[in-house]
C-alpha positions in Angstrom: 3.8 -40.3 18.4 3.0 -36.9 16.8 4.1 -36.4 13.3 6.5 -33.3 13.2 5.6 -32.6 9.5 1.9 -32.3 10.4 2.6 -29.9 13.2 4.9 -27.8 11.0 2.2 -27.7 8.4 -0.6 -26.9 10.8 1.5 -24.1 12.4 2.4 -22.7 9.0 -1.3 -22.6 8.0 -2.3 -21.0 11.3 0.3 -18.3 10.9 -0.8 -17.6 7.3 -4.4 -17.3 8.4 -3.7 -14.6 11.0 -4.9 -11.2 9.8 -2.4 -8.6 9.1 -3.1 -6.3 12.1 -0.7 -3.6 11.1 -2.1 -3.0 7.6 -3.9 0.2 7.0 -5.5 2.1 4.1 -4.1 5.7 3.9 -5.9 6.8 0.7 -8.2 5.8 -2.1 -8.4 6.5 -5.9 -11.6 6.1 -7.7 -11.8 6.5 -11.4 -12.2 5.2 -14.9 -10.0 3.3 -17.3 -11.3 3.1 -20.9 -14.9 3.6 -19.5 -14.6 1.0 -16.7 -15.3 2.2 -13.2 -12.4 1.1 -10.9 -11.2 1.7 -7.3 -7.6 1.5 -5.9 -6.4 1.6 -2.4 -3.2 3.3 -1.0 -2.0 0.9 1.8 0.6 0.5 4.4 1.8 -2.6 6.3 3.6 -2.2 9.6 4.1 1.6 8.8 5.7 0.8 5.4 4.2 1.8 2.0 5.2 1.9 -1.6 3.6 5.3 -1.7 5.5 8.3 -0.2 6.6 11.9 -0.8 10.0 13.7 -0.6 10.3 17.2 0.7 12.5 19.0 -1.7 12.3 22.5 -0.3 10.0 24.5 -2.5 8.3 21.4 -4.0 7.2 18.0 -2.9 7.8 14.9 -5.0 4.7 12.7 -4.7 4.5 9.0 -5.6 1.3 7.1 -5.2 1.3 3.3 -5.7 -2.4 2.3 -5.4 -3.4 -1.4 -4.9 -6.4 -3.0 -6.7 -7.8 -4.3 -3.3 -7.6 -2.9 0.3 -5.9 -6.0 1.6 -2.7 -6.0 -0.6 0.3 -3.8 -0.2 2.5 -5.3 -2.9 0.3 -6.3 -5.8 1.6 -5.7 -9.3 -1.4 -6.6 -11.6 -4.1 -4.0 -11.6 -1.9 -1.4 -9.8 -2.2 2.3 -10.6 0.8 4.5 -10.1 0.6 8.3 -10.2 3.3 10.7 -9.6 4.0 14.3 -9.8 5.9 17.3 -8.3 3.8 19.7 -6.2 4.8 23.3 -6.1 3.5 26.2 -4.1 2.1 24.3 -1.1 1.4 27.5 0.9 -0.8 29.0 -1.7 -2.5 27.6 -4.8 -0.7 24.2 -5.5 0.7 23.6 -9.0 1.7 20.3 -10.5 4.8 19.5 -12.7 6.0 16.2 -14.3 2.6 14.4 -14.0 2.8 10.6 -14.7 0.1 8.0 -14.8 0.8 4.2 -15.2 -1.7 1.5 -15.0 -0.3 -2.0 -14.7 -3.5 -3.6 -16.0 -1.7 -6.9 -16.8 1.2 -6.4 -14.5 4.7 -5.7 -15.9 3.9 -7.7 -19.1 1.2 -5.3 -20.3 0.9 -1.8 -18.9 -0.4 1.6 -19.9 1.6 4.9 -19.4 1.2 8.6 -20.0 3.6 10.8 -21.9 3.9 13.3 -19.1 0.9 15.3 -20.3 -1.9 14.1 -17.9 -3.8 16.9 -16.4 -3.8 17.1 -12.5 -5.9 19.3 -10.4 -5.1 19.8 -6.7 -7.9 20.6 -4.4 -6.2 20.3 -1.1 -2.5 20.0 -0.1 -1.0 20.4 3.3 1.7 19.0 5.6 0.9 18.0 9.2 4.0 17.0 11.0 5.9 14.9 8.4 2.7 13.7 6.6 1.6 15.1 3.3 -2.1 15.2 2.7 -3.1 15.6 -0.9 -6.5 15.5 -2.6 -7.2 16.0 -6.3 -8.0 14.6 -9.7 -6.3 13.6 -12.8 -7.3 12.8 -16.4 -5.4 12.0 -19.6 -4.6 9.5 -22.3 -2.4 6.5 -21.6 -0.8 4.2 -24.0 -0.1 0.4 -24.1 3.4 -1.0 -23.6 4.9 -4.4 -23.3 8.5 -3.2 -22.6 8.2 -1.4 -19.3 7.1 1.9 -21.0 10.2 2.2 -23.1 7.9 2.5 -26.1 4.2 3.4 -26.1 1.7 2.2 -28.8 0.0 5.6 -29.6 -2.4 4.1 -32.1 -5.1 3.2 -29.6 -5.0 5.6 -26.6 -7.1 4.8 -23.5 -8.6 7.5 -21.3 -7.9 7.3 -17.6 -9.3 9.7 -15.0 -9.8 9.7 -11.2 -9.9 11.3 -7.9 -7.5 10.8 -5.1 -7.3 11.5 -1.4 -4.1 10.3 0.4 -2.0 10.8 3.4 1.6 10.0 2.6 4.6 9.5 5.0 8.0 10.8 3.7 10.2 8.5 1.8 12.8 8.2 4.6 10.3 6.8 7.1 
């Protein structure tokens, strides 16, 4: 007689070991945090991503949720978030409301900017409903243990990086 518990356990193990065939990297960020070289990956799983953009007429609202490894789509610890509004897509793009957040220790210990990080956009275009944006950022970020409600400005850390991403719209 075959043990049903064994079969269930073996089947569960097999299902867990199957690679995610629908996972894809749609962008990367390379940069530095406090002098340490780091790389992040913008990923999708089955067409879904935590990174997206919203077409708001004369501007695009951009949210990039970059993972610490290429094989994750929903990590928290080590994740880098950058967000900004992109104006003037048809000419020289300009950035407003820039934000940088590094979840170095996850939600319990993160670093955030005060909206004054400098962003430079090298390329920005829309093909179909996909926004391609390539650029760089730099600025000081500050430690917080309360979800960025308060920032410890006594010991700022420098963060900088280059990004190149293809983002689907938020409604997809």
